[in-house]
All heavy atoms as TSV, in Angstrom:
chain	resi	resn	atom	element	x	y	z
A	1	MET	N	N	-11.761	1.541	-6.358
A	1	MET	CA	C	-12.239	2.704	-7.056
A	1	MET	C	C	-12.668	2.258	-8.442
A	1	MET	O	O	-11.849	1.803	-9.224
A	1	MET	CB	C	-11.165	3.764	-7.116
A	1	MET	CG	C	-10.759	4.255	-5.771
A	1	MET	SD	S	-9.551	5.559	-5.934
A	1	MET	CE	C	-9.497	6.040	-4.250
A	2	GLU	N	N	-13.905	2.364	-8.683
A	2	GLU	CA	C	-14.477	1.859	-9.926
A	2	GLU	C	C	-14.691	3.010	-10.897
A	2	GLU	O	O	-15.803	3.479	-11.104
A	2	GLU	CB	C	-15.797	1.153	-9.612
A	2	GLU	CG	C	-16.378	0.402	-10.767
A	2	GLU	CD	C	-15.537	-0.791	-11.178
A	2	GLU	OE1	O	-15.053	-1.510	-10.299
A	2	GLU	OE2	O	-15.375	-0.992	-12.392
A	3	ASP	N	N	-13.571	3.493	-11.495
A	3	ASP	CA	C	-13.719	4.612	-12.424
A	3	ASP	C	C	-12.841	4.467	-13.663
A	3	ASP	O	O	-12.710	5.397	-14.429
A	3	ASP	CB	C	-13.430	5.931	-11.721
A	3	ASP	CG	C	-12.016	6.028	-11.208
A	3	ASP	OD1	O	-11.188	5.145	-11.502
A	3	ASP	OD2	O	-11.722	6.995	-10.494
A	4	THR	N	N	-12.214	3.329	-13.849
A	4	THR	CA	C	-11.337	3.008	-14.979
A	4	THR	C	C	-10.132	3.935	-15.101
A	4	THR	O	O	-9.450	3.920	-16.111
A	4	THR	CB	C	-12.083	2.988	-16.330
A	4	THR	OG1	O	-12.471	4.325	-16.695
A	4	THR	CG2	C	-13.296	2.080	-16.284
A	5	GLY	N	N	-9.849	4.734	-14.082
A	5	GLY	CA	C	-8.711	5.643	-14.132
A	5	GLY	C	C	-7.517	5.123	-13.350
A	5	GLY	O	O	-7.618	4.180	-12.576
A	6	TRP	N	N	-6.368	5.750	-13.594
A	6	TRP	CA	C	-5.165	5.450	-12.833
A	6	TRP	C	C	-5.173	6.278	-11.560
A	6	TRP	O	O	-5.642	7.428	-11.558
A	6	TRP	CB	C	-3.924	5.783	-13.652
A	6	TRP	CG	C	-3.665	4.796	-14.745
A	6	TRP	CD1	C	-4.067	4.910	-16.040
A	6	TRP	CD2	C	-2.988	3.558	-14.635
A	6	TRP	NE1	N	-3.678	3.808	-16.752
A	6	TRP	CE2	C	-2.991	2.950	-15.916
A	6	TRP	CE3	C	-2.363	2.887	-13.590
A	6	TRP	CZ2	C	-2.399	1.733	-16.171
A	6	TRP	CZ3	C	-1.770	1.660	-13.851
A	6	TRP	CH2	C	-1.791	1.096	-15.117
A	7	HIS	N	N	-4.634	5.740	-10.486
A	7	HIS	CA	C	-4.584	6.441	-9.208
A	7	HIS	C	C	-3.192	6.313	-8.613
A	7	HIS	O	O	-2.513	5.313	-8.817
A	7	HIS	CB	C	-5.615	5.866	-8.237
A	7	HIS	CG	C	-7.006	6.001	-8.738
A	7	HIS	ND1	N	-7.724	7.167	-8.587
A	7	HIS	CD2	C	-7.799	5.146	-9.427
A	7	HIS	CE1	C	-8.911	7.002	-9.148
A	7	HIS	NE2	N	-8.976	5.789	-9.675
A	8	THR	N	N	-2.780	7.329	-7.886
A	8	THR	CA	C	-1.497	7.319	-7.205
A	8	THR	C	C	-1.729	6.981	-5.750
A	8	THR	O	O	-2.543	7.620	-5.076
A	8	THR	CB	C	-0.820	8.702	-7.312
A	8	THR	OG1	O	-0.643	9.006	-8.689
A	8	THR	CG2	C	0.512	8.699	-6.603
A	9	MET	N	N	-1.000	5.977	-5.271
A	9	MET	CA	C	-1.147	5.544	-3.885
A	9	MET	C	C	0.202	5.602	-3.201
A	9	MET	O	O	1.230	5.279	-3.799
A	9	MET	CB	C	-1.676	4.118	-3.823
A	9	MET	CG	C	-1.816	3.606	-2.420
A	9	MET	SD	S	-2.442	1.920	-2.452
A	9	MET	CE	C	-2.577	1.618	-0.715
A	10	SER	N	N	0.196	6.024	-1.948
A	10	SER	CA	C	1.417	6.101	-1.162
A	10	SER	C	C	1.187	5.413	0.179
A	10	SER	O	O	0.170	5.651	0.841
A	10	SER	CB	C	1.785	7.573	-0.938
A	10	SER	OG	O	2.841	7.662	-0.007
A	11	VAL	N	N	2.119	4.548	0.557
A	11	VAL	CA	C	2.093	3.901	1.872
A	11	VAL	C	C	3.426	4.211	2.531
A	11	VAL	O	O	4.483	3.896	1.979
A	11	VAL	CB	C	1.909	2.374	1.758
A	11	VAL	CG1	C	1.937	1.729	3.131
A	11	VAL	CG2	C	0.622	2.041	1.028
A	12	GLU	N	N	3.381	4.851	3.689
A	12	GLU	CA	C	4.595	5.182	4.430
A	12	GLU	C	C	4.525	4.540	5.799
A	12	GLU	O	O	3.532	4.689	6.511
A	12	GLU	CB	C	4.750	6.693	4.555
A	12	GLU	CG	C	4.933	7.373	3.207
A	12	GLU	CD	C	5.186	8.856	3.334
A	12	GLU	OE1	O	5.863	9.261	4.304
A	12	GLU	OE2	O	4.696	9.603	2.480
A	13	VAL	N	N	5.582	3.813	6.154
A	13	VAL	CA	C	5.647	3.132	7.446
A	13	VAL	C	C	6.934	3.546	8.139
A	13	VAL	O	O	8.018	3.433	7.557
A	13	VAL	CB	C	5.615	1.600	7.271
A	13	VAL	CG1	C	5.709	0.905	8.618
A	13	VAL	CG2	C	4.374	1.168	6.513
A	14	GLN	N	N	6.818	4.045	9.352
A	14	GLN	CA	C	7.968	4.387	10.181
A	14	GLN	C	C	7.721	3.778	11.548
A	14	GLN	O	O	6.939	4.325	12.335
A	14	GLN	CB	C	8.146	5.894	10.287
A	14	GLN	CG	C	8.527	6.533	8.963
A	14	GLN	CD	C	8.735	8.031	9.096
A	14	GLN	OE1	O	8.588	8.612	10.168
A	14	GLN	NE2	N	9.089	8.658	8.005
A	15	GLY	N	N	8.336	2.629	11.790
A	15	GLY	CA	C	8.082	1.915	13.036
A	15	GLY	C	C	6.640	1.422	13.045
A	15	GLY	O	O	6.221	0.683	12.174
A	16	GLN	N	N	5.866	1.892	14.016
A	16	GLN	CA	C	4.462	1.494	14.121
A	16	GLN	C	C	3.517	2.551	13.547
A	16	GLN	O	O	2.302	2.385	13.592
A	16	GLN	CB	C	4.105	1.224	15.580
A	16	GLN	CG	C	4.840	0.021	16.146
A	16	GLN	CD	C	4.501	-0.223	17.597
A	16	GLN	OE1	O	4.334	0.709	18.374
A	16	GLN	NE2	N	4.395	-1.488	17.968
A	17	TYR	N	N	4.074	3.611	13.000
A	17	TYR	CA	C	3.267	4.704	12.445
A	17	TYR	C	C	3.051	4.470	10.946
A	17	TYR	O	O	4.004	4.252	10.193
A	17	TYR	CB	C	3.964	6.036	12.680
A	17	TYR	CG	C	3.213	7.220	12.146
A	17	TYR	CD1	C	1.993	7.597	12.685
A	17	TYR	CD2	C	3.714	7.955	11.094
A	17	TYR	CE1	C	1.296	8.684	12.187
A	17	TYR	CE2	C	3.035	9.052	10.594
A	17	TYR	CZ	C	1.831	9.399	11.147
A	17	TYR	OH	O	1.146	10.489	10.645
A	18	VAL	N	N	1.802	4.517	10.496
A	18	VAL	CA	C	1.451	4.221	9.098
A	18	VAL	C	C	0.591	5.344	8.520
A	18	VAL	O	O	-0.348	5.806	9.158
A	18	VAL	CB	C	0.669	2.888	8.998
A	18	VAL	CG1	C	0.311	2.585	7.557
A	18	VAL	CG2	C	1.452	1.745	9.618
A	19	GLN	N	N	0.939	5.763	7.310
A	19	GLN	CA	C	0.118	6.719	6.555
A	19	GLN	C	C	-0.176	6.111	5.188
A	19	GLN	O	O	0.724	5.603	4.524
A	19	GLN	CB	C	0.849	8.039	6.338
A	19	GLN	CG	C	0.806	8.980	7.487
A	19	GLN	CD	C	1.348	10.345	7.101
A	19	GLN	OE1	O	2.275	10.465	6.301
A	19	GLN	NE2	N	0.764	11.366	7.677
A	20	VAL	N	N	-1.440	6.168	4.762
A	20	VAL	CA	C	-1.846	5.690	3.438
A	20	VAL	C	C	-2.645	6.797	2.769
A	20	VAL	O	O	-3.618	7.304	3.343
A	20	VAL	CB	C	-2.711	4.406	3.539
A	20	VAL	CG1	C	-3.185	3.983	2.157
A	20	VAL	CG2	C	-1.936	3.284	4.217
A	21	SER	N	N	-2.237	7.178	1.555
A	21	SER	CA	C	-2.988	8.187	0.810
A	21	SER	C	C	-3.201	7.703	-0.615
A	21	SER	O	O	-2.393	6.954	-1.167
A	21	SER	CB	C	-2.259	9.533	0.818
A	21	SER	OG	O	-1.017	9.421	0.175
A	22	ILE	N	N	-4.319	8.131	-1.184
A	22	ILE	CA	C	-4.648	7.834	-2.574
A	22	ILE	C	C	-5.014	9.147	-3.250
A	22	ILE	O	O	-5.880	9.879	-2.758
A	22	ILE	CB	C	-5.808	6.827	-2.682
A	22	ILE	CG1	C	-5.428	5.504	-1.999
A	22	ILE	CG2	C	-6.175	6.582	-4.151
A	22	ILE	CD1	C	-6.550	4.507	-1.914
A	23	ASP	N	N	-4.322	9.438	-4.338
A	23	ASP	CA	C	-4.535	10.693	-5.071
A	23	ASP	C	C	-4.444	11.906	-4.168
A	23	ASP	O	O	-5.198	12.867	-4.303
A	23	ASP	CB	C	-5.877	10.662	-5.808
A	23	ASP	CG	C	-5.930	9.589	-6.878
A	23	ASP	OD1	O	-4.870	9.243	-7.429
A	23	ASP	OD2	O	-7.035	9.090	-7.155
A	24	GLY	N	N	-3.521	11.864	-3.211
A	24	GLY	CA	C	-3.289	13.001	-2.327
A	24	GLY	C	C	-4.244	13.109	-1.154
A	24	GLY	O	O	-4.116	14.005	-0.334
A	25	THR	N	N	-5.223	12.217	-1.035
A	25	THR	CA	C	-6.159	12.223	0.095
A	25	THR	C	C	-5.689	11.197	1.119
A	25	THR	O	O	-5.514	10.031	0.790
A	25	THR	CB	C	-7.591	11.876	-0.366
A	25	THR	OG1	O	-8.009	12.855	-1.314
A	25	THR	CG2	C	-8.556	11.859	0.812
A	26	LEU	N	N	-5.501	11.645	2.346
A	26	LEU	CA	C	-5.035	10.784	3.422
A	26	LEU	C	C	-6.184	9.927	3.945
A	26	LEU	O	O	-7.211	10.441	4.381
A	26	LEU	CB	C	-4.465	11.635	4.562
A	26	LEU	CG	C	-3.735	10.922	5.674
A	26	LEU	CD1	C	-2.524	10.161	5.144
A	26	LEU	CD2	C	-3.306	11.931	6.726
A	27	TYR	N	N	-6.036	8.591	3.849
A	27	TYR	CA	C	-7.075	7.664	4.296
A	27	TYR	C	C	-6.725	6.992	5.611
A	27	TYR	O	O	-7.609	6.581	6.347
A	27	TYR	CB	C	-7.340	6.596	3.235
A	27	TYR	CG	C	-8.133	7.125	2.069
A	27	TYR	CD1	C	-7.504	7.657	0.959
A	27	TYR	CD2	C	-9.519	7.107	2.088
A	27	TYR	CE1	C	-8.232	8.164	-0.104
A	27	TYR	CE2	C	-10.262	7.610	1.030
A	27	TYR	CZ	C	-9.602	8.136	-0.062
A	27	TYR	OH	O	-10.335	8.633	-1.111
A	28	LEU	N	N	-5.449	6.851	5.905
A	28	LEU	CA	C	-5.031	6.236	7.158
A	28	LEU	C	C	-3.850	7.014	7.697
A	28	LEU	O	O	-2.877	7.252	6.988
A	28	LEU	CB	C	-4.639	4.768	6.948
A	28	LEU	CG	C	-4.143	4.007	8.176
A	28	LEU	CD1	C	-5.262	3.888	9.209
A	28	LEU	CD2	C	-3.621	2.645	7.796
A	29	ASP	N	N	-3.941	7.428	8.936
A	29	ASP	CA	C	-2.887	8.183	9.612
A	29	ASP	C	C	-2.929	7.728	11.067
A	29	ASP	O	O	-3.632	8.316	11.879
A	29	ASP	CB	C	-3.171	9.678	9.484
A	29	ASP	CG	C	-2.062	10.542	10.072
A	29	ASP	OD1	O	-0.965	10.015	10.329
A	29	ASP	OD2	O	-2.304	11.741	10.274
A	30	ALA	N	N	-2.227	6.637	11.360
A	30	ALA	CA	C	-2.415	6.025	12.666
A	30	ALA	C	C	-1.178	5.274	13.142
A	30	ALA	O	O	-0.330	4.877	12.343
A	30	ALA	CB	C	-3.590	5.054	12.614
A	31	THR	N	N	-1.127	5.082	14.430
A	31	THR	CA	C	-0.146	4.199	15.039
A	31	THR	C	C	-0.796	2.822	15.146
A	31	THR	O	O	-1.929	2.704	15.606
A	31	THR	CB	C	0.261	4.712	16.430
A	31	THR	OG1	O	0.862	6.002	16.271
A	31	THR	CG2	C	1.243	3.774	17.089
A	32	VAL	N	N	-0.067	1.806	14.724
A	32	VAL	CA	C	-0.573	0.434	14.744
A	32	VAL	C	C	0.304	-0.352	15.734
A	32	VAL	O	O	1.368	-0.848	15.363
A	32	VAL	CB	C	-0.526	-0.205	13.341
A	32	VAL	CG1	C	-1.083	-1.617	13.368
A	32	VAL	CG2	C	-1.264	0.673	12.338
A	33	PRO	N	N	-0.122	-0.439	17.005
A	33	PRO	CA	C	0.710	-1.066	18.029
A	33	PRO	C	C	1.114	-2.504	17.717
A	33	PRO	O	O	2.185	-2.952	18.109
A	33	PRO	CB	C	-0.160	-1.024	19.286
A	33	PRO	CG	C	-1.126	0.071	19.031
A	33	PRO	CD	C	-1.368	0.063	17.551
A	34	ALA	N	N	0.290	-3.239	16.995
A	34	ALA	CA	C	0.592	-4.636	16.676
A	34	ALA	C	C	1.632	-4.772	15.560
A	34	ALA	O	O	2.102	-5.879	15.291
A	34	ALA	CB	C	-0.684	-5.374	16.296
A	35	LEU	N	N	1.993	-3.665	14.903
A	35	LEU	CA	C	2.958	-3.714	13.811
A	35	LEU	C	C	4.361	-3.846	14.386
A	35	LEU	O	O	4.855	-2.957	15.067
A	35	LEU	CB	C	2.847	-2.457	12.943
A	35	LEU	CG	C	3.701	-2.402	11.691
A	35	LEU	CD1	C	3.354	-3.546	10.752
A	35	LEU	CD2	C	3.521	-1.076	10.991
A	36	THR	N	N	4.983	-4.961	14.133
A	36	THR	CA	C	6.340	-5.216	14.622
A	36	THR	C	C	7.224	-5.570	13.441
A	36	THR	O	O	6.744	-5.885	12.356
A	36	THR	CB	C	6.354	-6.377	15.643
A	36	THR	OG1	O	5.842	-7.545	15.005
A	36	THR	CG2	C	5.512	-6.046	16.855
A	37	THR	N	N	8.518	-5.537	13.646
A	37	THR	CA	C	9.436	-5.888	12.567
A	37	THR	C	C	9.365	-7.392	12.301
A	37	THR	O	O	9.220	-8.192	13.221
A	37	THR	CB	C	10.882	-5.494	12.906
A	37	THR	OG1	O	11.254	-6.124	14.132
A	37	THR	CG2	C	11.016	-3.995	13.060
A	38	PHE	N	N	9.397	-7.745	11.045
A	38	PHE	CA	C	9.343	-9.144	10.629
A	38	PHE	C	C	9.850	-9.246	9.194
A	38	PHE	O	O	9.808	-8.267	8.454
A	38	PHE	CB	C	7.908	-9.689	10.726
A	38	PHE	CG	C	6.920	-8.939	9.878
A	38	PHE	CD1	C	6.629	-9.356	8.586
A	38	PHE	CD2	C	6.283	-7.802	10.372
A	38	PHE	CE1	C	5.723	-8.648	7.801
A	38	PHE	CE2	C	5.377	-7.096	9.597
A	38	PHE	CZ	C	5.092	-7.531	8.307
A	39	PRO	N	N	10.345	-10.413	8.789
A	39	PRO	CA	C	10.752	-10.579	7.390
A	39	PRO	C	C	9.522	-10.452	6.492
A	39	PRO	O	O	8.527	-11.135	6.718
A	39	PRO	CB	C	11.312	-12.006	7.329
A	39	PRO	CG	C	11.468	-12.441	8.742
A	39	PRO	CD	C	10.572	-11.599	9.578
A	40	ALA	N	N	9.575	-9.574	5.526
A	40	ALA	CA	C	8.389	-9.321	4.708
A	40	ALA	C	C	8.766	-9.185	3.236
A	40	ALA	O	O	9.919	-8.946	2.898
A	40	ALA	CB	C	7.689	-8.056	5.173
A	41	HIS	N	N	7.781	-9.323	2.389
A	41	HIS	CA	C	7.917	-9.154	0.955
A	41	HIS	C	C	6.806	-8.219	0.480
A	41	HIS	O	O	5.757	-8.141	1.093
A	41	HIS	CB	C	7.778	-10.496	0.225
A	41	HIS	CG	C	8.781	-11.509	0.670
A	41	HIS	ND1	N	10.021	-11.605	0.098
A	41	HIS	CD2	C	8.729	-12.446	1.648
A	41	HIS	CE1	C	10.696	-12.571	0.688
A	41	HIS	NE2	N	9.938	-13.103	1.637
A	42	VAL	N	N	7.059	-7.506	-0.614
A	42	VAL	CA	C	6.040	-6.655	-1.200
A	42	VAL	C	C	5.170	-7.532	-2.087
A	42	VAL	O	O	5.669	-8.297	-2.908
A	42	VAL	CB	C	6.663	-5.517	-2.032
A	42	VAL	CG1	C	5.585	-4.715	-2.735
A	42	VAL	CG2	C	7.502	-4.621	-1.142
A	43	GLY	N	N	3.849	-7.437	-1.905
A	43	GLY	CA	C	2.934	-8.224	-2.715
A	43	GLY	C	C	1.626	-7.487	-2.907
A	43	GLY	O	O	1.353	-6.512	-2.221
A	44	PHE	N	N	0.837	-7.951	-3.847
A	44	PHE	CA	C	-0.417	-7.280	-4.158
A	44	PHE	C	C	-1.521	-8.311	-4.346
A	44	PHE	O	O	-1.286	-9.412	-4.815
A	44	PHE	CB	C	-0.284	-6.443	-5.433
A	44	PHE	CG	C	0.786	-5.406	-5.331
A	44	PHE	CD1	C	2.067	-5.670	-5.766
A	44	PHE	CD2	C	0.501	-4.173	-4.771
A	44	PHE	CE1	C	3.061	-4.725	-5.662
A	44	PHE	CE2	C	1.495	-3.222	-4.655
A	44	PHE	CZ	C	2.778	-3.494	-5.098
A	45	THR	N	N	-2.709	-7.916	-4.009
A	45	THR	CA	C	-3.882	-8.737	-4.262
A	45	THR	C	C	-5.047	-7.804	-4.577
A	45	THR	O	O	-5.023	-6.629	-4.232
A	45	THR	CB	C	-4.211	-9.651	-3.058
A	45	THR	OG1	O	-5.285	-10.508	-3.406
A	45	THR	CG2	C	-4.555	-8.841	-1.831
A	46	ALA	N	N	-6.041	-8.314	-5.244
A	46	ALA	CA	C	-7.202	-7.508	-5.594
A	46	ALA	C	C	-8.408	-8.419	-5.765
A	46	ALA	O	O	-8.256	-9.618	-5.996
A	46	ALA	CB	C	-6.952	-6.728	-6.884
A	47	ALA	N	N	-9.570	-7.843	-5.620
A	47	ALA	CA	C	-10.801	-8.617	-5.787
A	47	ALA	C	C	-11.894	-7.705	-6.336
A	47	ALA	O	O	-11.847	-6.489	-6.167
A	47	ALA	CB	C	-11.241	-9.203	-4.453
A	48	THR	N	N	-12.863	-8.308	-6.986
A	48	THR	CA	C	-13.973	-7.536	-7.537
A	48	THR	C	C	-15.284	-7.819	-6.824
A	48	THR	O	O	-16.217	-7.049	-6.930
A	48	THR	CB	C	-14.174	-7.856	-9.029
A	48	THR	OG1	O	-14.521	-9.231	-9.151
A	48	THR	CG2	C	-12.928	-7.558	-9.828
A	49	GLY	N	N	-15.358	-8.940	-6.121
A	49	GLY	CA	C	-16.597	-9.309	-5.463
A	49	GLY	C	C	-17.606	-9.941	-6.398
A	49	GLY	O	O	-18.705	-10.279	-6.005
A	50	GLY	N	N	-17.260	-10.107	-7.616
A	50	GLY	CA	C	-18.224	-10.689	-8.553
A	50	GLY	C	C	-17.599	-10.981	-9.893
A	50	GLY	O	O	-16.917	-11.974	-10.076
A	51	SER	N	N	-17.784	-10.083	-10.828
A	51	SER	CA	C	-17.310	-10.278	-12.203
A	51	SER	C	C	-15.793	-10.176	-12.284
A	51	SER	O	O	-15.090	-10.667	-11.420
A	51	SER	CB	C	-17.964	-9.229	-13.105
A	51	SER	OG	O	-19.364	-9.382	-13.081
A	52	THR	N	N	-15.294	-9.515	-13.296
A	52	THR	CA	C	-13.849	-9.360	-13.455
A	52	THR	C	C	-13.497	-7.909	-13.726
A	52	THR	O	O	-14.296	-7.150	-14.272
A	52	THR	CB	C	-13.335	-10.214	-14.637
A	52	THR	OG1	O	-13.988	-9.759	-15.828
A	52	THR	CG2	C	-13.608	-11.676	-14.419
A	53	ASN	N	N	-12.320	-7.524	-13.324
A	53	ASN	CA	C	-11.765	-6.189	-13.570
A	53	ASN	C	C	-10.264	-6.342	-13.763
A	53	ASN	O	O	-9.675	-7.325	-13.338
A	53	ASN	CB	C	-11.983	-5.258	-12.375
A	53	ASN	CG	C	-13.375	-4.743	-12.254
A	53	ASN	OD1	O	-14.318	-5.376	-12.683
A	53	ASN	ND2	N	-13.522	-3.594	-11.643
A	54	TRP	N	N	-9.657	-5.351	-14.353
A	54	TRP	CA	C	-8.207	-5.290	-14.438
A	54	TRP	C	C	-7.679	-4.644	-13.161
A	54	TRP	O	O	-8.243	-3.661	-12.672
A	54	TRP	CB	C	-7.771	-4.444	-15.634
A	54	TRP	CG	C	-7.985	-5.119	-16.950
A	54	TRP	CD1	C	-9.071	-4.978	-17.767
A	54	TRP	CD2	C	-7.123	-6.048	-17.581
A	54	TRP	NE1	N	-8.928	-5.763	-18.872
A	54	TRP	CE2	C	-7.732	-6.439	-18.789
A	54	TRP	CE3	C	-5.894	-6.585	-17.249
A	54	TRP	CZ2	C	-7.138	-7.332	-19.653
A	54	TRP	CZ3	C	-5.319	-7.483	-18.115
A	54	TRP	CH2	C	-5.934	-7.845	-19.305
A	55	HIS	N	N	-6.589	-5.170	-12.646
A	55	HIS	CA	C	-5.900	-4.586	-11.501
A	55	HIS	C	C	-4.427	-4.474	-11.904
A	55	HIS	O	O	-3.703	-5.463	-11.881
A	55	HIS	CB	C	-6.047	-5.463	-10.263
A	55	HIS	CG	C	-7.470	-5.608	-9.836
A	55	HIS	ND1	N	-8.237	-6.691	-10.202
A	55	HIS	CD2	C	-8.268	-4.815	-9.100
A	55	HIS	CE1	C	-9.452	-6.554	-9.691
A	55	HIS	NE2	N	-9.495	-5.424	-9.022
A	56	LEU	N	N	-4.018	-3.286	-12.307
A	56	LEU	CA	C	-2.679	-3.072	-12.859
A	56	LEU	C	C	-1.858	-2.180	-11.943
A	56	LEU	O	O	-2.379	-1.259	-11.318
A	56	LEU	CB	C	-2.785	-2.425	-14.241
A	56	LEU	CG	C	-3.665	-3.167	-15.258
A	56	LEU	CD1	C	-3.827	-2.325	-16.518
A	56	LEU	CD2	C	-3.072	-4.517	-15.586
A	57	ILE	N	N	-0.556	-2.424	-11.897
A	57	ILE	CA	C	0.375	-1.611	-11.110
A	57	ILE	C	C	1.422	-1.088	-12.070
A	57	ILE	O	O	2.003	-1.848	-12.846
A	57	ILE	CB	C	1.022	-2.446	-9.994
A	57	ILE	CG1	C	-0.063	-2.924	-9.033
A	57	ILE	CG2	C	2.088	-1.636	-9.275
A	57	ILE	CD1	C	0.382	-3.971	-8.066
A	58	ASP	N	N	1.682	0.207	-12.003
A	58	ASP	CA	C	2.652	0.838	-12.881
A	58	ASP	C	C	3.574	1.714	-12.047
A	58	ASP	O	O	3.126	2.412	-11.146
A	58	ASP	CB	C	1.920	1.694	-13.934
A	58	ASP	CG	C	2.865	2.306	-14.942
A	58	ASP	OD1	O	3.892	1.690	-15.250
A	58	ASP	OD2	O	2.572	3.411	-15.417
A	59	ALA	N	N	4.855	1.664	-12.312
A	59	ALA	CA	C	5.847	2.541	-11.693
A	59	ALA	C	C	5.930	2.364	-10.178
A	59	ALA	O	O	5.885	3.325	-9.429
A	59	ALA	CB	C	5.571	4.003	-12.054
A	60	LEU	N	N	6.087	1.140	-9.719
A	60	LEU	CA	C	6.256	0.849	-8.299
A	60	LEU	C	C	7.619	1.349	-7.829
A	60	LEU	O	O	8.633	1.106	-8.476
A	60	LEU	CB	C	6.153	-0.668	-8.043
A	60	LEU	CG	C	6.500	-1.131	-6.632
A	60	LEU	CD1	C	5.460	-0.624	-5.639
A	60	LEU	CD2	C	6.611	-2.638	-6.591
A	61	GLU	N	N	7.631	2.074	-6.716
A	61	GLU	CA	C	8.876	2.539	-6.115
A	61	GLU	C	C	8.899	2.119	-4.648
A	61	GLU	O	O	7.936	2.344	-3.928
A	61	GLU	CB	C	8.986	4.063	-6.191
A	61	GLU	CG	C	9.104	4.603	-7.597
A	61	GLU	CD	C	9.230	6.112	-7.614
A	61	GLU	OE1	O	9.759	6.688	-6.636
A	61	GLU	OE2	O	8.772	6.711	-8.591
A	62	VAL	N	N	9.989	1.508	-4.227
A	62	VAL	CA	C	10.195	1.165	-2.824
A	62	VAL	C	C	11.427	1.934	-2.380
A	62	VAL	O	O	12.509	1.786	-2.961
A	62	VAL	CB	C	10.401	-0.354	-2.628
A	62	VAL	CG1	C	10.677	-0.678	-1.178
A	62	VAL	CG2	C	9.201	-1.115	-3.151
A	63	GLU	N	N	11.270	2.783	-1.359
A	63	GLU	CA	C	12.358	3.632	-0.903
A	63	GLU	C	C	12.618	3.433	0.573
A	63	GLU	O	O	11.710	3.185	1.348
A	63	GLU	CB	C	12.011	5.102	-1.142
A	63	GLU	CG	C	11.779	5.460	-2.581
A	63	GLU	CD	C	11.377	6.903	-2.764
A	63	GLU	OE1	O	11.485	7.682	-1.786
A	63	GLU	OE2	O	10.962	7.255	-3.867
A	64	GLY	N	N	13.874	3.554	0.958
A	64	GLY	CA	C	14.231	3.552	2.371
A	64	GLY	C	C	13.952	2.257	3.081
A	64	GLY	O	O	13.564	2.268	4.235
A	65	PHE	N	N	14.158	1.128	2.421
A	65	PHE	CA	C	13.897	-0.147	3.068
A	65	PHE	C	C	15.176	-0.671	3.715
A	65	PHE	O	O	16.277	-0.314	3.333
A	65	PHE	CB	C	13.325	-1.157	2.092
A	65	PHE	CG	C	14.226	-1.444	0.920
A	65	PHE	CD1	C	15.132	-2.478	0.977
A	65	PHE	CD2	C	14.154	-0.674	-0.224
A	65	PHE	CE1	C	15.951	-2.739	-0.095
A	65	PHE	CE2	C	14.979	-0.940	-1.304
A	65	PHE	CZ	C	15.891	-1.959	-1.244
A	66	ILE	N	N	15.004	-1.516	4.715
A	66	ILE	CA	C	16.145	-2.123	5.414
A	66	ILE	C	C	15.968	-3.628	5.380
A	66	ILE	O	O	14.919	-4.148	5.761
A	66	ILE	CB	C	16.211	-1.644	6.874
A	66	ILE	CG1	C	16.393	-0.139	6.928
A	66	ILE	CG2	C	17.325	-2.367	7.623
A	66	ILE	CD1	C	16.282	0.433	8.312
A	67	CYS	N	N	16.967	-4.329	4.935
A	67	CYS	CA	C	16.921	-5.792	4.894
A	67	CYS	C	C	18.022	-6.356	5.776
A	67	CYS	O	O	19.203	-6.135	5.512
A	67	CYS	CB	C	17.103	-6.305	3.469
A	67	CYS	SG	S	15.771	-5.820	2.362
A	68	ASP	N	N	17.660	-7.029	6.822
A	68	ASP	CA	C	18.620	-7.688	7.715
A	68	ASP	C	C	18.517	-9.184	7.498
A	68	ASP	O	O	17.549	-9.815	7.918
A	68	ASP	CB	C	18.321	-7.372	9.174
A	68	ASP	CG	C	18.560	-5.899	9.490
A	68	ASP	OD1	O	19.461	-5.306	8.900
A	68	ASP	OD2	O	17.832	-5.382	10.341
A	69	GLU	N	N	19.459	-9.759	6.821
A	69	GLU	CA	C	19.427	-11.196	6.586
A	69	GLU	C	C	20.657	-11.822	7.162
A	69	GLU	O	O	21.692	-11.335	7.192
A	69	GLU	CB	C	19.315	-11.504	5.102
A	69	GLU	CG	C	17.983	-11.064	4.549
A	69	GLU	CD	C	17.799	-11.559	3.123
A	69	GLU	OE1	O	18.133	-12.710	2.847
A	69	GLU	OE2	O	17.324	-10.754	2.311
């Protein structure tokens, strides 16, 4: 989103069911059969396709996670 504004994003995963919304608009609401449990970490990446931009994250919240080690 190229508008220099802050946006709220939500990713919810329950088993193979995934919902992704940005600023309250639902962009993904689907079952992903290939999604299986695996050891994972939270990470971020971004790209501009050319020049440079800032990619900032503020107020990250992770809720309801399960860690089996």
